[in-house]
C-alpha positions as CSV (number, residue, x, y, z in Angstrom):
1,M,6.6,-11.0,-23.4
2,F,7.5,-13.5,-20.7
3,Y,9.0,-12.2,-17.4
4,K,10.6,-14.9,-15.2
5,C,10.9,-15.2,-11.4
6,F,14.1,-14.5,-9.6
7,I,15.4,-17.1,-7.1
8,D,19.0,-17.4,-5.8
9,N,20.1,-14.9,-8.5
10,E,18.8,-17.1,-11.3
11,W,15.8,-16.6,-13.6
12,V,13.4,-19.5,-13.3
13,E,10.1,-20.7,-14.7
14,A,7.4,-22.7,-12.9
15,E,8.4,-26.4,-12.6
16,N,5.2,-27.4,-14.5
17,G,5.6,-24.7,-17.1
18,N,2.3,-23.0,-16.2
19,R,2.0,-19.2,-16.7
20,I,-0.2,-16.3,-15.6
21,E,-1.4,-13.8,-18.1
22,V,-1.1,-10.1,-17.4
23,Q,-3.8,-7.8,-18.8
24,N,-3.7,-4.1,-19.7
25,P,-6.5,-2.5,-17.5
26,A,-7.1,0.1,-20.2
27,T,-7.7,-2.4,-23.1
28,G,-8.1,-5.8,-21.6
29,E,-5.3,-7.0,-23.8
30,V,-3.0,-9.7,-22.6
31,W,0.5,-8.3,-23.1
32,A,2.7,-10.3,-20.7
33,E,3.1,-13.6,-18.9
34,V,4.8,-14.6,-15.7
35,P,5.4,-18.1,-14.1
36,A,2.5,-19.6,-12.1
37,C,4.9,-20.8,-9.5
38,T,4.4,-24.0,-7.5
39,G,5.5,-25.3,-4.1
40,A,8.8,-26.3,-5.7
41,E,9.7,-22.7,-6.5
42,V,8.5,-21.5,-3.1
43,S,10.7,-24.1,-1.3
44,R,13.7,-23.1,-3.3
45,A,13.1,-19.4,-2.6
46,I,12.8,-20.0,1.2
47,E,15.9,-22.2,1.3
48,S,17.9,-19.6,-0.7
49,S,16.8,-16.7,1.6
50,A,17.6,-18.7,4.7
51,R,21.0,-19.7,3.4
52,A,21.9,-16.1,2.5
53,Q,20.7,-14.4,5.6
54,K,23.4,-15.2,8.1
55,E,26.2,-13.8,6.0
56,W,24.1,-10.9,4.9
57,A,23.4,-10.0,8.6
58,A,27.1,-10.3,9.4
59,L,28.0,-7.4,7.0
60,P,28.2,-3.9,8.5
61,P,25.0,-2.0,7.9
62,V,26.9,0.6,5.7
63,E,27.9,-2.3,3.4
64,R,24.4,-3.5,3.2
65,A,23.3,0.1,2.5
66,A,25.8,0.4,-0.4
67,Y,23.8,-2.3,-2.3
68,I,20.5,-0.5,-1.6
69,Y,22.0,2.8,-3.0
70,K,23.0,0.9,-6.1
71,I,19.4,-0.5,-6.5
72,A,18.0,3.0,-6.1
73,K,20.3,4.3,-8.8
74,G,19.3,1.4,-11.0
75,V,15.6,2.2,-10.6
76,E,16.4,5.8,-11.7
77,R,18.3,4.5,-14.7
78,E,15.3,2.4,-15.7
79,R,12.8,5.1,-14.9
80,N,11.2,5.3,-18.4
81,L,10.8,1.6,-18.7
82,L,9.3,1.3,-15.2
83,E,6.9,4.1,-15.8
84,E,5.6,2.5,-19.0
85,L,5.2,-0.9,-17.3
86,L,3.3,0.6,-14.4
87,V,0.9,2.2,-16.8
88,K,0.4,-1.0,-18.7
89,E,0.0,-3.4,-15.8
90,Q,-1.7,-1.2,-13.1
91,G,-3.5,1.5,-15.1
92,K,-2.3,4.6,-13.4
93,T,-1.5,7.6,-15.5
94,R,2.0,8.3,-16.7
95,A,2.3,11.2,-14.3
96,E,1.2,9.0,-11.4
97,A,3.7,6.3,-12.6
98,A,6.5,8.8,-12.5
99,G,5.5,9.7,-9.0
100,E,5.6,6.0,-8.0
101,V,9.1,5.5,-9.4
102,T,10.3,8.6,-7.5
103,D,8.7,7.3,-4.3
104,T,10.4,3.9,-4.8
105,I,13.8,5.6,-5.0
106,R,13.0,7.6,-1.9
107,Y,12.0,4.6,0.1
108,L,15.2,2.8,-0.9
109,T,17.4,5.8,-0.2
110,Y,15.8,6.5,3.2
111,S,16.4,2.9,4.2
112,A,20.1,3.1,3.1
113,E,20.5,6.3,5.0
114,A,19.3,4.6,8.1
115,A,22.4,2.3,8.2
116,R,24.3,4.6,10.6
117,R,21.2,5.3,12.7
118,L,20.4,1.7,13.8
119,R,20.7,1.6,17.5
120,G,20.0,-0.3,20.7
121,D,19.8,0.8,24.3
122,I,21.8,0.7,27.5
123,F,20.0,0.8,30.8
124,P,21.5,1.0,34.3
125,S,21.5,-2.4,36.1
126,D,20.1,-3.0,39.6
127,S,23.2,-4.9,40.5
128,P,26.9,-3.9,40.8
129,R,29.4,-4.8,38.1
130,E,26.7,-5.6,35.5
131,Q,25.5,-4.0,32.2
132,L,22.0,-4.2,30.8
133,F,21.9,-4.0,27.0
134,I,19.1,-4.2,24.5
135,Y,20.2,-5.1,21.1
136,K,18.1,-4.9,18.0
137,V,18.6,-7.8,15.6
138,P,17.1,-8.9,12.3
139,Y,14.2,-11.5,12.2
140,G,15.9,-13.5,9.4
141,V,13.8,-14.4,6.4
142,T,11.0,-11.9,5.7
143,L,8.2,-12.0,3.2
144,G,6.9,-9.0,1.4
145,L,3.3,-9.4,0.1
146,C,2.5,-6.5,-2.2
147,A,-0.9,-5.1,-3.3
148,Y,-1.7,-4.2,-6.9
149,N,-2.2,-0.4,-6.5
150,Y,1.5,0.4,-6.1
151,P,3.4,-2.6,-7.4
152,L,6.8,-1.0,-7.5
153,A,6.7,1.4,-4.6
154,L,5.6,-1.2,-2.1
155,I,8.7,-3.3,-3.0
156,G,10.9,-0.4,-2.2
157,R,9.0,0.4,0.9
158,K,9.4,-3.2,2.2
159,A,12.7,-4.4,0.8
160,G,14.7,-1.3,1.7
161,P,14.2,-1.5,5.5
162,A,14.3,-5.3,5.5
163,L,17.7,-5.4,3.8
164,V,19.4,-2.6,5.7
165,T,18.5,-4.2,9.0
166,G,20.1,-7.5,8.0
167,N,17.1,-9.5,6.9
168,T,16.6,-11.2,3.5
169,M,13.3,-10.9,1.7
170,I,11.1,-13.0,-0.5
171,I,8.9,-10.7,-2.6
172,K,5.5,-11.9,-3.8
173,P,3.8,-9.3,-6.1
174,H,0.1,-9.4,-6.7
175,E,-0.7,-11.7,-9.6
176,A,-2.3,-8.8,-11.5
177,T,0.8,-6.6,-11.4
178,P,3.9,-8.8,-11.4
179,V,5.9,-7.3,-14.3
180,T,7.6,-4.4,-12.5
181,A,8.7,-6.8,-9.8
182,S,10.5,-8.9,-12.3
183,V,12.2,-5.8,-13.8
184,F,13.1,-4.6,-10.3
185,C,14.9,-8.0,-9.7
186,R,16.9,-7.5,-12.9
187,I,18.1,-4.2,-11.4
188,V,18.9,-6.1,-8.2
189,E,20.9,-8.7,-10.2
190,E,22.9,-5.9,-11.9
191,T,24.1,-4.5,-8.5
192,G,25.8,-7.8,-7.6
193,L,23.6,-8.3,-4.5
194,P,24.6,-11.7,-3.0
195,A,22.4,-14.6,-4.1
196,G,19.3,-15.1,-2.0
197,V,19.2,-11.7,-0.3
198,I,16.2,-10.9,-2.6
199,N,14.1,-13.6,-4.1
200,M,10.8,-13.1,-6.1
201,V,8.1,-15.6,-6.9
202,T,4.9,-15.0,-8.8
203,G,1.6,-16.9,-8.6
204,T,-1.7,-17.1,-6.8
205,G,-2.4,-16.8,-3.2
206,S,-3.4,-20.5,-2.9
207,E,-0.4,-21.9,-4.8
208,V,2.3,-19.4,-3.6
209,G,1.0,-17.2,-0.9
210,V,-0.2,-19.9,1.5
211,P,3.0,-22.0,1.6
212,L,5.1,-18.8,2.0
213,V,2.9,-17.6,4.9
214,E,2.8,-21.0,6.6
215,S,6.5,-21.6,6.4
216,P,8.3,-21.8,9.8
217,T,11.4,-20.4,8.2
218,V,9.7,-17.1,7.4
219,R,9.9,-15.1,10.6
220,L,8.3,-11.8,9.6
221,I,5.5,-11.2,7.1
222,T,4.8,-7.7,5.8
223,L,1.5,-7.3,3.9
224,T,-0.2,-4.4,2.2
225,G,-3.7,-5.5,1.3
226,S,-7.3,-5.8,2.3
227,I,-8.6,-6.6,5.7
228,R,-9.8,-9.9,4.4
229,A,-6.3,-10.7,3.2
230,G,-4.8,-9.6,6.5
231,Q,-7.1,-11.9,8.5
232,A,-6.2,-14.8,6.3
233,V,-2.5,-14.2,6.7
234,A,-2.8,-13.8,10.4
235,Q,-4.7,-17.1,10.7
236,A,-2.4,-19.0,8.4
237,S,0.8,-17.7,10.2
238,A,-0.5,-18.3,13.7
239,K,0.8,-21.8,14.0
240,N,4.4,-20.5,13.8
241,I,3.7,-17.3,15.8
242,T,5.2,-15.4,12.9
243,A,5.7,-11.7,13.4
244,L,3.3,-9.6,11.3
245,S,3.2,-6.1,9.9
246,L,-0.2,-5.7,8.3
247,E,-1.1,-2.5,6.5
248,L,-4.7,-3.1,5.6
249,G,-7.6,-1.3,4.2
250,G,-10.0,1.3,5.7
251,S,-12.8,3.7,4.7
252,A,-11.3,7.1,5.4
253,P,-13.9,9.7,6.4
254,F,-13.4,13.3,5.0
255,I,-15.0,15.5,7.7
256,V,-15.9,19.0,6.7
257,L,-17.2,21.4,9.4
258,K,-19.0,24.7,8.9
259,D,-15.9,26.8,9.6
260,A,-13.7,25.0,7.0
261,D,-12.1,26.6,4.0
262,I,-14.7,25.1,1.6
263,E,-12.8,25.7,-1.6
264,A,-9.6,24.2,-0.4
265,A,-11.4,21.3,1.2
266,A,-13.3,20.5,-2.0
267,E,-10.2,20.5,-4.1
268,A,-8.3,18.4,-1.6
269,C,-11.1,15.9,-1.4
270,A,-11.4,15.5,-5.1
271,I,-7.6,14.9,-5.4
272,A,-7.6,12.5,-2.5
273,R,-10.6,10.5,-3.8
274,F,-9.8,10.2,-7.5
275,A,-6.0,9.8,-7.3
276,N,-5.0,6.5,-8.9
277,A,-8.7,5.9,-9.8
278,G,-9.5,5.8,-6.1
279,Q,-7.2,2.9,-5.5
280,V,-5.2,4.3,-2.6
281,C,-5.8,2.9,0.9
282,I,-5.8,6.4,2.5
283,C,-8.1,8.0,-0.2
284,S,-11.1,9.9,1.1
285,E,-13.8,7.3,1.0
286,A,-16.8,9.2,2.3
287,V,-17.6,12.9,3.0
288,L,-19.1,13.7,6.3
289,V,-20.1,17.4,5.9
290,E,-21.9,19.6,8.3
291,D,-25.4,20.4,7.1
292,S,-25.1,24.2,6.9
293,V,-22.2,24.0,4.4
294,A,-23.2,20.7,2.6
295,E,-24.7,22.4,-0.5
296,A,-21.8,24.8,-0.9
297,F,-19.2,22.0,-0.5
298,T,-21.0,19.6,-2.9
299,E,-21.2,22.3,-5.5
300,K,-17.5,23.1,-5.3
301,L,-16.6,19.4,-5.3
302,L,-18.6,18.7,-8.4
303,E,-16.8,21.5,-10.2
304,H,-13.5,19.8,-9.5
305,V,-14.9,16.3,-10.4
306,E,-16.2,17.6,-13.8
307,K,-12.6,18.7,-14.7
308,I,-11.2,15.2,-14.3
309,R,-10.3,13.7,-17.7
310,V,-10.7,9.9,-18.1
311,G,-8.7,8.3,-20.9
312,D,-5.6,6.6,-22.1
313,P,-3.4,6.5,-19.0
314,M,-0.2,6.7,-21.1
315,E,-1.3,10.1,-22.5
316,N,-4.0,11.3,-20.1
317,G,-3.1,13.3,-17.1
318,G,-6.4,12.8,-15.3
319,M,-7.7,9.3,-14.3
320,G,-7.0,5.9,-15.7
321,P,-8.9,2.6,-15.4
322,I,-9.5,0.2,-12.5
323,T,-6.8,-2.4,-12.3
324,T,-8.8,-5.6,-12.4
325,P,-12.2,-6.7,-13.8
326,D,-13.2,-8.1,-10.4
327,A,-12.5,-4.7,-8.7
328,L,-14.6,-3.0,-11.3
329,A,-17.5,-5.4,-10.8
330,R,-17.4,-4.8,-7.1
331,I,-17.5,-1.0,-7.6
332,E,-20.5,-1.3,-9.8
333,K,-22.3,-3.5,-7.3
334,I,-21.6,-1.1,-4.4
335,V,-23.0,1.9,-6.5
336,A,-26.1,-0.1,-7.5
337,D,-26.7,-1.1,-3.8
338,S,-26.3,2.5,-2.7
339,V,-28.7,3.8,-5.2
340,A,-31.2,1.1,-4.3
341,S,-31.1,2.2,-0.7
342,G,-31.8,5.9,-1.5
343,A,-28.5,7.5,-2.6
344,E,-28.6,9.6,-5.8
345,I,-25.9,9.9,-8.5
346,A,-24.8,13.5,-8.8
347,A,-21.9,12.7,-11.2
348,G,-20.7,9.6,-13.1
349,G,-22.1,6.3,-12.0
350,K,-21.3,4.3,-15.1
351,R,-18.7,3.3,-17.7
352,P,-17.7,6.3,-19.9
353,K,-19.2,6.4,-23.4
354,G,-17.0,6.0,-26.5
355,K,-15.2,3.4,-28.5
356,E,-12.0,3.7,-26.4
357,Y,-13.9,2.6,-23.3
358,E,-15.7,-0.4,-24.8
359,S,-12.9,-2.7,-23.4
360,G,-10.9,-2.4,-20.3
361,N,-11.9,-1.6,-16.7
362,W,-13.3,1.9,-17.0
363,Y,-15.5,3.8,-14.6
364,E,-16.4,7.4,-14.4
365,P,-15.5,9.6,-11.4
366,T,-18.7,9.3,-9.4
367,V,-20.3,11.3,-6.6
368,L,-23.3,10.1,-4.6
369,V,-25.5,12.5,-2.6
370,N,-28.2,11.8,0.0
371,A,-26.2,9.0,1.4
372,T,-26.3,7.9,5.0
373,H,-23.9,6.1,7.3
374,D,-25.7,2.9,6.3
375,T,-25.3,3.4,2.6
376,A,-23.2,0.6,1.0
377,A,-20.7,3.1,-0.4
378,V,-20.2,4.5,3.0
379,R,-20.2,1.3,4.9
380,E,-17.7,-0.6,2.6
381,E,-14.2,0.3,1.4
382,I,-14.9,1.1,-2.3
383,F,-11.3,1.2,-3.5
384,G,-12.4,3.0,-6.6
385,P,-13.5,6.4,-7.9
386,V,-16.8,6.7,-6.0
387,L,-17.4,9.3,-3.3
388,P,-20.6,9.4,-1.2
389,I,-21.6,12.5,0.7
390,V,-23.3,12.3,4.1
391,R,-24.8,15.3,5.8
392,V,-24.2,15.5,9.6
393,K,-25.5,17.8,12.3
394,N,-22.1,18.6,13.9
395,Y,-18.6,17.4,14.7
396,E,-19.8,14.9,17.4
397,E,-22.0,13.1,14.9
398,A,-19.2,12.9,12.3
399,L,-16.8,11.6,15.0
400,N,-19.3,9.0,16.1
401,I,-19.8,7.8,12.5
402,A,-16.1,7.6,11.9
403,N,-15.3,5.8,15.2
404,S,-18.2,3.3,14.8
405,R,-16.3,1.7,11.9
406,P,-14.4,-1.5,12.6
407,D,-11.4,-0.2,10.7
408,G,-9.2,2.9,11.3
409,L,-6.5,3.6,8.7
410,S,-6.9,7.3,8.1
411,A,-9.2,10.3,8.4
412,Y,-9.4,13.9,7.1
413,L,-10.7,16.8,9.2
414,W,-11.3,20.3,7.9
415,T,-12.0,23.0,10.6
416,Q,-10.4,26.2,11.8
417,N,-11.3,25.5,15.4
418,P,-8.2,24.4,17.4
419,S,-10.3,22.9,20.2
420,I,-12.0,20.6,17.8
421,Y,-8.9,19.4,15.9
422,M,-7.0,18.9,19.2
423,D,-9.9,16.9,20.4
424,A,-9.8,14.8,17.2
425,I,-6.2,14.0,17.8
426,Q,-7.2,12.5,21.1
427,R,-10.4,10.8,20.0
428,L,-10.4,9.9,16.3
429,E,-9.5,6.2,16.1
430,T,-7.3,6.1,13.1
431,G,-3.6,5.6,12.4
432,T,-3.3,8.8,10.4
433,I,-5.2,12.1,10.6
434,F,-5.0,14.8,7.9
435,L,-5.9,18.1,9.5
436,N,-6.8,20.8,6.9
437,S,-4.6,18.8,4.6
438,G,-4.9,16.8,1.4
439,I,-3.5,13.3,0.8
440,V,0.2,13.0,1.5
441,G,2.6,10.3,2.7
442,Y,6.1,11.4,3.6
443,I,8.8,8.7,3.9
444,Q,9.9,10.1,7.3
445,G,6.3,9.7,8.7
446,Y,4.7,6.5,9.8
447,H,2.0,4.6,7.9
448,N,-0.1,2.4,10.1
449,G,-3.7,1.5,11.0
450,H,-5.7,1.0,14.1
451,K,-8.4,-1.6,14.8
452,L,-9.0,-3.9,11.7
453,S,-6.7,-1.7,9.6
454,G,-3.7,-3.6,10.8
455,V,-0.7,-4.0,13.2
456,G,2.8,-2.7,12.8
457,G,3.5,-0.2,10.0
458,E,5.8,1.2,7.4
459,D,8.0,4.3,6.8
460,G,10.3,6.4,8.9
461,I,12.3,5.3,11.8
462,Y,9.5,3.3,13.3
463,G,9.1,1.5,10.0
464,V,12.8,0.6,9.9
465,E,12.6,-0.6,13.5
466,G,9.7,-2.8,12.6
467,Y,12.2,-5.1,10.8
468,L,14.2,-5.6,14.0
469,Q,13.5,-7.7,17.1
470,K,14.9,-6.9,20.5
471,R,17.4,-9.0,22.4
472,T,18.1,-8.2,26.0
473,V,21.6,-9.0,27.5
474,Y,22.5,-9.0,31.2
475,Q,26.3,-8.9,31.3
476,K,28.3,-9.4,34.5
477,F,31.9,-8.3,34.6
């Protein structure tokens, strides 16, 4: 099946006819193709977005929102198809795919609802007969660079607030998961959205990503991806001083203290680590558990891990495959390096046995014990179903390990001591803290990182405002 790109409300192929193959992570089968776009398609998308932006911004926000509501209804109408495509191209289970479609609708709807809540400020002037206004205005052409772990939801998360605030957006999906983006654009076309308000191009980072990022016409880049990708985008966009919203990776510590609810913490940790085969940026990446409860916690955790079923993601309600072969190879290397340095495999640690696992990107839910803060699986963001357990003496040691990391996206803390968790709110250097809570992400919250985990952020009123720049006016009368 061939899925084309969407530029200026037209379906296009690459000028040279080249295509990118899309593989099913569960089988390795090539089941779809998309254009391997070139500079010609990139230039056309940029010109289209720039041409459409002024008229789009001139519409009242509620009129822009009306289109977004229509897109959300179209996503719901195509729910079954989108769920199937998410399973086939990304590898998440059907239940997880259903959740992603729902989240996409929520992102779009929340953005549309913000149309009547966009606001500026009025401040008193220091001079008589003068007004001081601060308007919030769109950037213009924006670029949405999407990761492969949530190929549909990330589009809704970025395009919704971009459009309601008067920007146009060029979407570049990850080359491993471009199909749902194409179907999303078909839904966009059916709403009658003006040409150029949303464009979508597919291709590699070098052929498509680089010219998009380096374009002086693109005034805001929003990226969800790795730290390495964020650094590359920041460097490439520096020449034009392009505004950035970078939601990057991070290795989230899951801190369990001696007074924690061990049963609840173990269950929450297993869910957080192995959701979407561990391919969630805010997954629990490493357990830091107080020594006196380490054995009890590990025992409970392993009970939950043993219940996780691995298999056909279209039918299985447990855990599917890793999305790409390269990601699987990286996971295998991290586990091997961890074991070589002294960690021990308490569960998993290999490809599952059986004919159905002979092809595709499969890996068992894995738990490593006897890990230290220097273990590869603790030091690096795994982005896969591997969970190392590190014993710590107390809260201060866990805090020091967590804060010594160069990234800071999220962290989990389980304790009944209010003095400790209030201290953690002040001192834990991450964008999100889950206190006695499992993995969640509400649309009215704010999703951002500290340190190397990014700048800017997504979701909620602060996420919408991230698509607006300020313009100060001193008005004499």
